[in-house]
N, CA, C and O of each residue as an XYZ file, in Angstrom:
396
protein
N       0.853     -1.173      0.000
C       0.000      0.000      0.000
C       0.895      1.231      0.000
O       1.586      1.496      0.984
N       0.888      1.987     -1.097
C       1.705      3.193     -1.185
C       0.862      4.397     -0.828
O      -0.337      4.441     -1.102
N       1.510      5.375     -0.211
C       0.810      6.594      0.174
C       1.389      7.770     -0.585
O       2.599      7.862     -0.790
N       0.515      8.660     -0.995
C       0.935      9.869     -1.678
C       1.147     10.963     -0.649
O       0.382     11.067      0.310
N       2.176     11.782     -0.835
C       2.352     12.900      0.088
C       1.235     13.931     -0.123
O       0.658     14.037     -1.205
N       0.960     14.665      0.917
C      -0.079     15.693      0.847
C       0.568     17.003      0.428
O       1.610     17.386      0.960
N      -0.042     17.682     -0.512
C       0.490     18.944     -0.998
C       0.324     20.072      0.014
O      -0.554     20.026      0.876
N       1.174     21.079     -0.102
C       1.157     22.223      0.815
C      -0.174     22.982      0.737
O      -0.661     23.491      1.747
N      -0.755     23.056     -0.458
C      -2.041     23.764     -0.599
C      -3.146     23.059      0.184
O      -3.967     23.708      0.833
N      -3.161     21.736      0.120
C      -4.180     20.982      0.857
C      -3.974     21.140      2.365
O      -4.940     21.294      3.113
N      -2.729     21.102      2.802
C      -2.452     21.285      4.236
C      -2.899     22.667      4.693
O      -3.489     22.804      5.765
N      -2.625     23.693      3.889
C      -3.079     25.062      4.247
C      -4.599     25.128      4.330
O      -5.153     25.748      5.237
N      -5.270     24.481      3.374
C      -6.737     24.479      3.379
C      -7.287     23.758      4.606
O      -8.227     24.232      5.244
N      -6.696     22.608      4.933
C      -7.137     21.864      6.118
C      -6.953     22.700      7.380
O      -7.831     22.727      8.243
N      -5.818     23.378      7.489
C      -5.569     24.212      8.662
C      -6.530     25.392      8.715
O      -6.996     25.758      9.794
N      -6.828     25.986      7.581
C      -7.766     27.107      7.538
C      -9.157     26.684      7.998
O      -9.894     27.472      8.591
N      -9.506     25.432      7.719
C     -10.799     24.889      8.133
C     -10.743     24.247      9.515
O     -11.712     23.629      9.956
N      -9.616     24.393     10.194
C      -9.397     23.788     11.525
C      -9.475     22.262     11.444
O      -9.993     21.608     12.349
N      -8.957     21.709     10.354
C      -8.915     20.262     10.143
C      -7.481     19.777      9.939
O      -7.258     18.734      9.324
N      -6.520     20.525     10.447
C      -5.116     20.197     10.250
C      -4.724     18.821     10.741
O      -3.814     18.205     10.186
N      -5.397     18.320     11.782
C      -5.059     16.992     12.309
C      -5.358     15.880     11.302
O      -4.799     14.788     11.406
N      -6.224     16.142     10.340
C      -6.512     15.137      9.311
C      -5.287     14.851      8.451
O      -5.156     13.759      7.898
N      -4.395     15.822      8.338
C      -3.218     15.654      7.491
C      -2.344     14.492      7.961
O      -1.643     13.882      7.154
N      -2.378     14.184      9.251
C      -1.551     13.108      9.791
C      -1.943     11.734      9.249
O      -1.079     10.899      8.983
N      -3.223     11.506      9.088
C      -3.690     10.176      8.671
C      -4.258     10.143      7.248
O      -4.617      9.077      6.748
N      -4.336     11.285      6.610
C      -4.947     11.354      5.279
C      -4.264     10.448      4.252
O      -4.974      9.758      3.521
N      -2.943     10.408      4.150
C      -2.343      9.525      3.138
C      -2.691      8.043      3.343
O      -2.976      7.331      2.380
N      -2.666      7.589      4.591
C      -3.004      6.189      4.851
C      -4.479      5.914      4.565
O      -4.832      4.883      3.993
N      -5.337      6.858      4.976
C      -6.773      6.694      4.714
C      -7.053      6.648      3.213
O      -7.854      5.837      2.749
N      -6.390      7.520      2.461
C      -6.596      7.559      1.008
C      -6.142      6.249      0.373
O      -6.813      5.725     -0.516
N      -5.011      5.718      0.823
C      -4.517      4.448      0.279
C      -5.495      3.318      0.581
O      -5.771      2.485     -0.282
N      -6.019      3.287      1.806
C      -7.020      2.263      2.155
C      -8.278      2.409      1.314
O      -8.857      1.417      0.872
N      -8.699      3.649      1.092
C      -9.904      3.893      0.290
C      -9.707      3.397     -1.143
O     -10.610      2.806     -1.733
N      -8.520      3.641     -1.692
C      -8.231      3.137     -3.049
C      -8.211      1.613     -3.060
O      -8.743      0.986     -3.976
N      -7.598      1.024     -2.042
C      -7.495     -0.435     -1.968
C      -8.872     -1.079     -1.876
O      -9.111     -2.125     -2.480
N      -9.789     -0.453     -1.114
C     -11.129     -1.011     -0.928
C     -12.142     -0.445     -1.915
O     -13.334     -0.740     -1.834
N     -11.655      0.374     -2.849
C     -12.510      0.988     -3.874
C     -13.694      1.728     -3.247
O     -14.841      1.584     -3.668
N     -13.371      2.522     -2.231
C     -14.382      3.308     -1.521
C     -14.783      4.522     -2.366
O     -13.938      5.147     -3.006
N     -16.057      4.841     -2.360
C     -16.512      6.016     -3.109
C     -16.005      7.291     -2.440
O     -15.621      7.285     -1.270
N     -16.011      8.363     -3.190
C     -15.541      9.644     -2.645
C     -16.373     10.083     -1.438
O     -15.836     10.574     -0.445
N     -17.670      9.901     -1.540
C     -18.557     10.303     -0.438
C     -18.288      9.466      0.804
O     -18.207     10.007      1.907
N     -18.150      8.159      0.640
C     -17.853      7.303      1.792
C     -16.496      7.626      2.399
O     -16.333      7.590      3.619
N     -15.526      7.942      1.552
C     -14.207      8.343      2.033
C     -14.310      9.614      2.860
O     -13.723      9.707      3.937
N     -15.053     10.591      2.361
C     -15.244     11.844      3.099
C     -15.995     11.601      4.403
O     -15.646     12.177      5.433
N     -17.015     10.763      4.369
C     -17.754     10.426      5.595
C     -16.833      9.815      6.640
O     -16.903     10.164      7.818
N     -15.966      8.901      6.206
C     -15.017      8.246      7.112
C     -14.056      9.257      7.722
O     -13.810      9.237      8.928
N     -13.517     10.134      6.893
C     -12.593     11.162      7.388
C     -13.257     12.052      8.427
O     -12.696     12.315      9.490
N     -14.456     12.509      8.104
C     -15.146     13.418      9.017
C     -15.578     12.708     10.293
O     -15.532     13.299     11.372
N     -15.997     11.453     10.188
C     -16.359     10.688     11.389
C     -15.141     10.498     12.292
O     -15.244     10.598     13.514
N     -13.982     10.222     11.678
C     -12.750     10.096     12.460
C     -12.422     11.402     13.173
O     -12.016     11.396     14.335
N     -12.599     12.515     12.478
C     -12.296     13.818     13.080
C     -13.260     14.132     14.220
O     -12.843     14.653     15.254
N     -14.532     13.823     14.045
C     -15.508     14.036     15.120
C     -15.128     13.200     16.340
O     -15.142     13.696     17.466
N     -14.793     11.951     16.117
C     -14.395     11.067     17.208
C     -13.143     11.587     17.906
O     -13.075     11.588     19.136
N     -12.155     12.028     17.138
C     -10.919     12.562     17.707
C     -11.207     13.786     18.561
O     -10.667     13.926     19.659
N     -12.058     14.671     18.054
C     -12.382     15.896     18.804
C     -13.169     15.588     20.074
O     -12.930     16.202     21.114
N     -14.100     14.651     19.999
C     -14.862     14.275     21.191
C     -13.958     13.672     22.252
O     -14.094     13.980     23.437
N     -13.032     12.808     21.831
C     -12.097     12.198     22.779
C     -11.199     13.251     23.413
O     -10.966     13.237     24.622
N     -10.701     14.160     22.589
C      -9.824     15.223     23.102
C     -10.592     16.130     24.055
O     -10.072     16.511     25.103
N     -11.806     16.471     23.705
C     -12.631     17.323     24.555
C     -12.900     16.666     25.900
O     -12.803     17.311     26.944
N     -13.236     15.387     25.875
C     -13.488     14.664     27.125
C     -12.229     14.605     27.980
O     -12.290     14.762     29.199
N     -11.092     14.380     27.339
C      -9.825     14.322     28.082
C      -9.509     15.670     28.711
O      -9.086     15.730     29.866
N      -9.708     16.746     27.968
C      -9.436     18.082     28.508
C     -10.379     18.428     29.658
O      -9.964     19.025     30.651
N     -11.665     18.046     29.515
C     -12.620     18.314     30.593
C     -12.261     17.535     31.849
O     -12.382     18.055     32.958
N     -11.824     16.299     31.685
C     -11.475     15.492     32.856
C     -10.216     16.032     33.533
O     -10.117     16.020     34.760
N      -9.259     16.503     32.744
C      -8.059     17.109     33.328
C      -8.425     18.372     34.083
O      -7.955     18.594     35.199
N      -9.263     19.201     33.477
C      -9.688     20.456     34.113
C     -10.444     20.179     35.413
O     -10.327     20.936     36.377
N     -11.207     19.108     35.434
C     -11.974     18.753     36.634
C     -11.118     18.027     37.669
O     -11.571     17.776     38.785
N      -9.886     17.691     37.302
C      -9.007     16.998     38.234
C      -9.332     15.524     38.411
O      -9.037     14.938     39.453
N      -9.938     14.930     37.400
C     -10.300     13.514     37.483
C      -9.113     12.628     37.138
O      -8.254     13.010     36.342
N      -9.070     11.478     37.723
C      -8.041     10.493     37.423
C      -8.424      9.806     36.119
O      -9.493      9.199     36.044
N      -7.575      9.884     35.081
C      -7.924      9.283     33.792
C      -8.159      7.779     33.863
O      -8.848      7.221     33.009
N      -7.601      7.123     34.863
C      -7.781      5.680     34.988
C      -9.167      5.331     35.539
O      -9.600      4.184     35.427
N      -9.850      6.279     36.116
C     -11.162      6.014     36.705
C     -12.242      6.229     35.649
O     -12.736      7.340     35.454
N     -12.591      5.144     34.979
C     -13.601      5.184     33.936
C     -14.658      4.143     34.254
O     -14.351      3.075     34.784
N     -15.892      4.456     33.931
C     -16.992      3.548     34.248
C     -16.845      2.225     33.496
O     -17.233      1.174     34.008
N     -16.290      2.270     32.287
C     -16.163      1.033     31.518
C     -15.042      0.127     32.013
O     -14.978     -1.038     31.621
N     -14.155      0.640     32.866
C     -13.095     -0.208     33.407
C     -13.283     -0.482     34.899
O     -12.461     -1.165     35.511
N     -14.347      0.041     35.482
C     -14.602     -0.128     36.911
C     -15.094     -1.542     37.209
O     -15.941     -2.084     36.499
N     -14.553     -2.116     38.256
C     -14.988     -3.443     38.704
C     -15.331     -3.354     40.185
O     -14.542     -2.861     40.990
N     -16.506     -3.832     40.527
C     -16.973     -3.776     41.908
C     -16.289     -4.847     42.743
O     -16.006     -5.947     42.268
N     -16.037     -4.508     43.967
C     -15.519     -5.501     44.910
C     -16.632     -6.508     45.185
O     -17.813     -6.186     45.059
N     -16.254     -7.714     45.555
C     -17.242     -8.770     45.786
C     -18.201     -8.427     46.920
O     -19.372     -8.802     46.871
N     -17.722     -7.720     47.938
C     -18.576     -7.425     49.095
C     -19.314     -6.088     48.969
O     -20.015     -5.683     49.897
N     -19.167     -5.408     47.844
C     -19.844     -4.130     47.637
C     -21.282     -4.381     47.196
O     -21.538     -5.164     46.282
N     -22.216     -3.700     47.862
C     -23.636     -3.856     47.515
C     -24.103     -2.557     46.877
O     -23.894     -1.475     47.427
N     -24.732     -2.668     45.726
C     -25.259     -1.504     45.028
C     -26.331     -1.948     44.049
O     -26.432     -3.126     43.709
N     -27.122     -0.995     43.606
C     -28.196     -1.261     42.652
C     -27.587     -1.291     41.242
O     -27.310     -0.246     40.653
N     -27.388     -2.483     40.721
C     -26.736     -2.637     39.419
C     -27.554     -1.989     38.293
O     -26.981     -1.371     37.396
N     -28.868     -2.121     38.330
C     -29.708     -1.519     37.292
C     -29.598      0.001     37.308
O     -29.531      0.630     36.252
N     -29.578      0.588     38.493
C     -29.443      2.039     38.597
C     -28.091      2.494     38.059
O     -28.018      3.495     37.346
N     -27.029      1.780     38.385
C     -25.704      2.133     37.877
C     -25.671      2.053     36.358
O     -25.123      2.939     35.704
N     -26.248      1.006     35.794
C     -26.281      0.870     34.337
C     -27.073      2.001     33.699
O     -26.678      2.518     32.654
N     -28.184      2.392     34.313
C     -28.993      3.495     33.797
C     -28.215      4.808     33.867
O     -28.233      5.593     32.919
N     -27.544      5.043     34.970
C     -26.740      6.268     35.106
C     -25.595      6.295     34.094
O     -25.265      7.355     33.563
N     -24.997      5.152     33.826
C     -23.886      5.076     32.890
C     -24.313      5.394     31.468
O     -23.477      5.806     30.663
N     -25.580      5.219     31.130
C     -26.057      5.543     29.786
C     -26.255      7.041     29.586
O     -26.374      7.506     28.452
N     -26.289      7.798     30.685
C     -26.497      9.256     30.668
C     -27.840      9.658     30.058
O     -27.968     10.734     29.473
N     -28.825      8.795     30.199
C     -30.165      9.100     29.664
C     -31.049      9.823     30.663
O     -32.214     10.080     30.358
N     -30.553     10.157     31.832
C     -31.396     10.765     32.852
C     -31.653     12.222     32.588
O     -32.350     12.877     33.364
Protein backbone atom coordinates (compact mmCIF):
# COMPACT_ATOMS: atom_id res chain seq x y z
CA UNK A 1 0.00 0.00 0.00
CA UNK A 2 1.71 3.19 -1.19
CA UNK A 3 0.81 6.59 0.17
CA UNK A 4 0.94 9.87 -1.68
CA UNK A 5 2.35 12.90 0.09
CA UNK A 6 -0.08 15.69 0.85
CA UNK A 7 0.49 18.94 -1.00
CA UNK A 8 1.16 22.22 0.81
CA UNK A 9 -2.04 23.76 -0.60
CA UNK A 10 -4.18 20.98 0.86
CA UNK A 11 -2.45 21.29 4.24
CA UNK A 12 -3.08 25.06 4.25
CA UNK A 13 -6.74 24.48 3.38
CA UNK A 14 -7.14 21.86 6.12
CA UNK A 15 -5.57 24.21 8.66
CA UNK A 16 -7.77 27.11 7.54
CA UNK A 17 -10.80 24.89 8.13
CA UNK A 18 -9.40 23.79 11.52
CA UNK A 19 -8.91 20.26 10.14
CA UNK A 20 -5.12 20.20 10.25
CA UNK A 21 -5.06 16.99 12.31
CA UNK A 22 -6.51 15.14 9.31
CA UNK A 23 -3.22 15.65 7.49
CA UNK A 24 -1.55 13.11 9.79
CA UNK A 25 -3.69 10.18 8.67
CA UNK A 26 -4.95 11.35 5.28
CA UNK A 27 -2.34 9.52 3.14
CA UNK A 28 -3.00 6.19 4.85
CA UNK A 29 -6.77 6.69 4.71
CA UNK A 30 -6.60 7.56 1.01
CA UNK A 31 -4.52 4.45 0.28
CA UNK A 32 -7.02 2.26 2.16
CA UNK A 33 -9.90 3.89 0.29
CA UNK A 34 -8.23 3.14 -3.05
CA UNK A 35 -7.50 -0.44 -1.97
CA UNK A 36 -11.13 -1.01 -0.93
CA UNK A 37 -12.51 0.99 -3.87
CA UNK A 38 -14.38 3.31 -1.52
CA UNK A 39 -16.51 6.02 -3.11
CA UNK A 40 -15.54 9.64 -2.65
CA UNK A 41 -18.56 10.30 -0.44
CA UNK A 42 -17.85 7.30 1.79
CA UNK A 43 -14.21 8.34 2.03
CA UNK A 44 -15.24 11.84 3.10
CA UNK A 45 -17.75 10.43 5.60
CA UNK A 46 -15.02 8.25 7.11
CA UNK A 47 -12.59 11.16 7.39
CA UNK A 48 -15.15 13.42 9.02
CA UNK A 49 -16.36 10.69 11.39
CA UNK A 50 -12.75 10.10 12.46
CA UNK A 51 -12.30 13.82 13.08
CA UNK A 52 -15.51 14.04 15.12
CA UNK A 53 -14.39 11.07 17.21
CA UNK A 54 -10.92 12.56 17.71
CA UNK A 55 -12.38 15.90 18.80
CA UNK A 56 -14.86 14.27 21.19
CA UNK A 57 -12.10 12.20 22.78
CA UNK A 58 -9.82 15.22 23.10
CA UNK A 59 -12.63 17.32 24.55
CA UNK A 60 -13.49 14.66 27.13
CA UNK A 61 -9.82 14.32 28.08
CA UNK A 62 -9.44 18.08 28.51
CA UNK A 63 -12.62 18.31 30.59
CA UNK A 64 -11.48 15.49 32.86
CA UNK A 65 -8.06 17.11 33.33
CA UNK A 66 -9.69 20.46 34.11
CA UNK A 67 -11.97 18.75 36.63
CA UNK A 68 -9.01 17.00 38.23
CA UNK A 69 -10.30 13.51 37.48
CA UNK A 70 -8.04 10.49 37.42
CA UNK A 71 -7.92 9.28 33.79
CA UNK A 72 -7.78 5.68 34.99
CA UNK A 73 -11.16 6.01 36.71
CA UNK A 74 -13.60 5.18 33.94
CA UNK A 75 -16.99 3.55 34.25
CA UNK A 76 -16.16 1.03 31.52
CA UNK A 77 -13.09 -0.21 33.41
CA UNK A 78 -14.60 -0.13 36.91
CA UNK A 79 -14.99 -3.44 38.70
CA UNK A 80 -16.97 -3.78 41.91
CA UNK A 81 -15.52 -5.50 44.91
CA UNK A 82 -17.24 -8.77 45.79
CA UNK A 83 -18.58 -7.42 49.10
CA UNK A 84 -19.84 -4.13 47.64
CA UNK A 85 -23.64 -3.86 47.51
CA UNK A 86 -25.26 -1.50 45.03
CA UNK A 87 -28.20 -1.26 42.65
CA UNK A 88 -26.74 -2.64 39.42
CA UNK A 89 -29.71 -1.52 37.29
CA UNK A 90 -29.44 2.04 38.60
CA UNK A 91 -25.70 2.13 37.88
CA UNK A 92 -26.28 0.87 34.34
CA UNK A 93 -28.99 3.50 33.80
CA UNK A 94 -26.74 6.27 35.11
CA UNK A 95 -23.89 5.08 32.89
CA UNK A 96 -26.06 5.54 29.79
CA UNK A 97 -26.50 9.26 30.67
CA UNK A 98 -30.16 9.10 29.66
CA UNK A 99 -31.40 10.77 32.85
